[in-house]
Phi, psi and omega in degrees: 000129182273137180240023182261008180098340183286157181291130177284152176298311177206140174292135180280331179201167181289338176289325177291321182298312182303308182303313183294320178291320180297322177289319175300317179298303192285323185271331192241298192295308177301313176301314183300314188277344171278341178266271180298335182281004177240127183293122184291336183272299181275335180089350178289159174288141174296144180282329179209158174230150176283170177297341176268001175095008183264144178299140174237119185296134174199158179297144186268107180281148180304319183296329179292319182296306182297318176297326177291324170302316176303313185302307184288328171294316180295328177299323179292314181298324186275359174093016180277355175127142181292340189295337180283350178298319181298320179300314180295312179302312186290322177296321177293317184297316180291318174303309181299320182293323183269332192248342184287132175267164181302329179281000182096354174272178184236136181297159180289323196204141175220168176276176183304328182268005175092008178290123181302138180240333178215107190266359168301159183229091180291147175305318179306315183294318186294326183296329182275333173292323174292321177297318180299315178300317181299314185293320181284328175295319178295322179283334187220076183301341180293338182279064189293335181294347184290326176302312177296324178291321176298320179291328175295316178297318182296318183295316181304325182290341180302335177292348177259016180296137177271146185302327184261017180106156180078202186229148173269135177266154173289161172099192187283344178238080182293332182250101186216156184275333197292311182296333177289325180300318182283330167298317177300312178302317179292321178297318178296321176301313176298318178300317180294338179274003172098015179251094188289347183294345178274359183295329180298314177293317175306315184293320177298315181290322173303318180296319171305312184298313186286335186249339182235313184291325183255126178294125186292334182277314187262338189069023182269132174277123174269158183252317190236143190220168169271185190290344179259018182057041170262136183292142179280137182269183171059222186301332179278351182279058188293140173231119188242116173306321181301323177286329169303319178293317187293316174293327174300318179294321178293315179291329171300308178307307180299313183302318178290327182286330187253359183066042182249098183293333179295325178292319178292326174294321177296315176314309184299319182292321173305314182300315179297323178288320177303320181297338179288345176258017179259129177277113184292339181284316180269350183057041181226149175281132177277166188292317187207151172227173177271180183300332182262016177066014169285153188299133172248317169225106187274358171290162188222111178278166181294321188295329172296337181284326175294322181287326171307310180294315177301316182291323181292326178289332180278318190229355181260203180251166179293326177297320176295319173299322183289328175293319178296322181291324178291317182295322180291318188307325184295337182288339186262005180275084187226163179304318180264109178298132182112346175263183181200167170258161184246326189235120177257126177284167179299332183276001178090009173260154176262150176286127178281107185198164180298159176274122178289128179304332183298336181290340184299323179298314181297314181299314181305311182298316181301314178299316178298322175292325175296317175294320180294324175299320179298317183294315184292330181278346185285000000 
C-alpha cells in the first residue's frame, strides 16, 4: 500500500483504504477547496474546479454553497483541524446573505457576485441549507441562532405540504422521493446535534419511505409518484442503485436510533437491490436500471460510489465495502490531488469536465463513515 498520496493499484485492506482516503481529505481536498475553491472576490464557494485545480466559472447553486459549509464544518467536528471553522463560518455568512429570502427559504441559484439568478426555492435546496446549519451548529455550538434559523426554514416549508403527506417539490416531478431523502438526512443531523424536536420529521419521512417510496413486494425504491404517492410506471419509473444505497444508510441509522428492526431489515434489502446495479468489471454502481434491474444507463457518476461505500459499511460486509472503496478511488485519480472526475462511461473512460463542488459532500460523508467504521472495529 502506497502512502505517498499516489493512487494505489488496489487497496489491500479496508484499513489501507481508510488511511489513504483520510490522507487525501486532510492533505489535499480540504486545502484545495478552501483555497482555489473559494471565489476571492465575492467569497462564495466555486461551483466547479478543473482536474488541474483551477476555478471554472458557473452559476452558483444553493446546494453547492450549503454542501461546502457542511464539508468544512464536518471537518472540524471530525478532528481535521479548527482552522476549517473559519471557512465554514464565512461560507455560511455569505451564502445566507446572498441566498436567504424574506420568508426564511433560500433561492436556488445566484451569480458569482451573489446576484439572484433563480429565486425559486426548491425543497431539495432547503434540505441542504438545513444540513449545513446542523453541521455548523455541531462544529460551533456558540452559534446558537442557527437552531432558530433552521426552524424558521422548516416552518416556511409548511406551505409546500402535500395532501397525502410529505412535501411538494418544484418542477416536473412534484411528488418525489429524492428531496425527502435529504430532508430525512437533515432531520437526523439535527437530532444528532441534540435537538429532539426534529424527530417528528424524521419519523414522518421514514414512514413515507417504508410505506410509499419502497415497494413492499420487491424492495425496489421508486423515485416519482402521483399526488397519492402511487409510483409512476414506465419511463417515469426510474430506479437508481445509488439512491437504494443512500436510503439503506439512512434507514439503518433511523432504525438503530428508534429500535426498529423492520427498518434495518428493509435497509439490508435496499442494499442488496442496489448491488444488482453494480458493474463487477468496473466495480461501480451504474446510474440507473429498469424494474428488472437490466441496464438503463450504464454510465456511473461519482456520487453513487460514495453511497455504495456508506451502505456497505452500514449493512454490508468488509469485502463489499472494500469493493466500493476501490470503485470510488478511480474517480480521484486526477492531475491535481484533491479534485475528482464525475462521470465514468460504460467503456471505462471518464468524461473530461470540471469537478463539481457538490461531490465533496458525498465524499466527506463516505470518508467519515469509513473512519467511524475503523474506530468501531478497533
